[in-house]
N, C-alpha and C positions, 0 to 999 in steps of 0.2 A: 042078218047074221045067219051063219050056217049052223047045221045041226051039231057039229063038233064044238063050236063056240058055246052053244047053249049047254051042252053036256059039261064042258069045262067050267062054266060059270056056276052051274048047279053043284058040281063037285066041290068047288071052292066055297060056296055058301054052306054046304053041309059040313065041310071040314072046319070052317070058321065057327059054326054053331057048336060042333063037338069040342073045339078048343075052349070056347067060352064056358061051356058046361063043365069041363074038367077043371077050369080055374075056379068056378063057383064051388065045386065040391072040395077044392083044396083049402079055401079060406074057412076059418072057424066061424061057427054060427052062434055059439053060446059062450058066455064068459067063464073063465076059469075061477074056481072058488078062492084062489089065492092071488087074484088080480089086484094089485095095489095101485092101479092107475084109474080106478073108477072115481067118480065125483065123491062118493061116500068115503072112500079110503083117503082121498086127498084132504077132505074136510076133517077127518079124524087126525091125520098127521098135522094139519095146520093147528088144530085145537091143542094137540100135544106140544107143538112148537111154541105157541103163545103161552101156555101154562108154564112150560119149562123156562121160557125166557123171562116171564114175570117173577118166577120163584128164584132164579139165578140170573140176575140181569147182566153181569159182566163176564160171561164165559166166552172163551174162544170157540171157534166153530167145532174143533175137535172135542172139547169138553161138552159143548151143547149136544153134539151127536151122542156122546156117551150117556149123558143125562136123559136124553129122549128115549134111548133104548132101555133105560131103567124105569121109565114111567109105567104106572100101574095099568094103563089102557093100551100100552104098546104090545102087540101080539107078534112075537118073533116068527111064528109059523106063517102068519098072513103077510107080514112085511119083511120077508126073507131077502128081498132085493134091495132093501133100504141101506144106503151107504152114504158116505160124506158127500159124494157128488150129487146124489139125489137130494140131500139136505140143502145144498146150494141152490138147486133148481126149485125146491120147495120155498125157500126164503124169497127168491126172485118172484115166484108165482104169487106169494102172499103180499109182496110189496106192490104188485099191480092192483090188488084189491084195497090194501091199506098203505097208502104212500108214506105215511109217517111212522111206519114200523122202524124201530131204531137199529135193527141189525144191519 
């Protein structure tokens, strides 16, 4: 290989390294305090789901959503992204763990 080819390969490697470093800096390294997708938050939502479903067994999904938001352990500041679509995903997620969940 000639000298120019070595220089071009070196510049490419340096540029690639710089691009990877910039991507590393771009992605978050710490959790946000209101992140409701952590395992702890999902477990709390599942607990609220089961308690609400046991207390009011024949609710529609819309009514279940409203009752869950009224639960004493539901923090609207922490779960500000929680909506009916998230409830459907939560029910599906819980069914994988408990296949005989009646919802």
